[in-house]
C-alpha positions in Angstrom: -23.6 17.2 -3.3 -20.2 18.1 -5.0 -19.3 21.5 -6.4 -18.7 21.7 -10.0 -15.0 22.3 -9.7 -14.8 19.5 -7.8 -16.3 17.3 -10.0 -14.5 18.4 -12.8 -11.3 17.7 -10.9 -12.4 14.3 -10.2 -13.5 13.7 -13.9 -10.0 14.8 -14.9 -8.3 12.6 -12.3 -10.2 9.7 -13.4 -9.2 10.1 -16.9 -5.7 9.2 -16.0 -7.0 5.6 -14.9 -8.1 3.0 -17.1 -9.0 -0.4 -15.3 -9.4 0.7 -11.7 -12.0 3.8 -12.8 -14.9 2.8 -10.6 -12.5 1.9 -7.5 -11.4 5.5 -8.0 -14.6 7.1 -8.2 -16.1 5.2 -5.4 -12.9 6.3 -3.6 -13.8 10.1 -4.3 -17.1 10.1 -3.6 -17.4 7.8 -0.8 -14.4 7.2 1.0 -12.3 10.3 0.8 -13.5 11.6 3.8 -12.7 9.0 6.0 -9.4 8.4 4.6 -7.9 7.1 7.8 -10.6 4.1 8.0 -10.0 3.2 4.3 -6.2 2.9 4.9 -7.1 0.4 8.2 -9.2 -1.3 5.9 -6.6 -1.7 3.4 -4.0 -2.9 5.9 -6.5 -5.4 6.9 -6.8 -6.7 3.6 -2.9 -6.9 3.3 -3.1 -9.5 6.5 -6.0 -11.5 4.9 -4.1 -11.6 1.8 -0.8 -12.9 3.4 -3.0 -15.8 5.6 -4.2 -16.9 2.2 -1.0 -17.5 0.7 -0.1 -21.4 0.0 3.2 -21.9 1.4 3.6 -25.4 -0.5 6.2 -24.0 -3.1 8.4 -21.0 -3.5 7.1 -20.1 -6.9 3.7 -19.8 -5.4 4.8 -17.8 -2.7 6.7 -15.2 -4.7 3.7 -14.6 -7.3 1.1 -14.2 -4.3 3.5 -11.8 -2.9 4.1 -9.9 -6.0 0.1 -9.8 -6.5 -0.4 -8.4 -2.7 2.2 -5.7 -4.0 0.6 -5.0 -7.1 -3.1 -4.5 -4.8 -1.1 -2.3 -2.5 0.3 -0.1 -5.5 -3.1 0.0 -7.1 -4.7 1.6 -3.6 -1.6 3.9 -3.2 -2.2 5.5 -6.7 -5.8 5.8 -6.0 -5.2 7.7 -2.6 -2.8 9.5 -3.8 -1.3 10.3 -0.7 2.6 9.8 0.8 1.3 9.3 4.2 -0.9 6.4 2.9 1.9 5.1 0.8 4.2 4.9 3.9 1.6 3.7 6.1 0.5 0.7 3.6 3.8 -0.2 2.5 5.2 -0.6 6.4 2.2 -2.8 6.8 3.0 -4.8 3.7 7.0 -5.1 4.9 5.6 -6.1 8.1 3.5 -8.7 6.9 6.0 -10.0 4.8 8.5 -10.3 7.4 6.0 -12.0 10.0 5.2 -14.6 6.8 8.0 -16.4 6.9 11.2 -14.7 7.7 13.4 -17.3 6.2 11.8 -16.4 2.9 13.8 -13.2 3.1 16.8 -15.3 2.2 15.4 -15.9 -1.1 17.0 -13.7 -3.3 13.6 -12.3 -5.5 11.5 -12.0 -2.1 14.4 -10.2 -0.4 14.9 -7.7 -3.5 11.1 -7.1 -3.4 11.5 -6.3 0.5 14.3 -4.1 0.0 12.8 -2.2 -2.7 9.7 -1.6 -0.8 11.7 -0.4 2.4 13.6 2.0 0.0 10.2 3.2 -1.7 8.7 3.6 2.2 11.7 5.9 3.4 11.4 8.1 0.2 7.8 8.8 1.2 8.4 9.2 4.6 10.8 11.6 4.0 8.5 14.0 2.1 6.0 14.1 5.0 6.0 16.3 8.2 8.6 15.8 10.7 5.9 14.9 13.2 4.8 12.1 10.9 8.2 11.3 10.1 9.2 10.3 13.6 5.8 8.2 14.0 6.6 6.5 10.7 10.3 5.8 11.2 9.2 4.2 14.4 7.1 2.2 12.7 9.4 1.0 10.1 12.3 0.6 12.4 10.1 -2.4 13.7 9.8 -4.0 10.5 13.3 -4.1 9.6 
């Protein structure tokens, strides 16, 4: 059972979201205790989403990449942690690079990739030095 102060805090945080209220509440009540497994499941979801992209036309690829990025950003907002943000964005960049490397020659996709690398660097710089080192190593592999 949660304390009254925790429940009040959840309600205040819940009021900031509109569409994702149920997802936020589910995260806060059931998944916040084991955040690492939640992050791993989101990473797997990102990988699966990239596997499902139809590469028949560049328009559909760009649209799908933006959709995956919206989902990643939604999860980052719900979790509310710089560490989670860095890990999820690194996974997004790795998956995008592994999807089809030649697509990074496309101007829009390349811009999305570069922007996410910048956001990742900013999130990493806000973390503890040990975490910065580990996440910078992961990020170097995605560049």
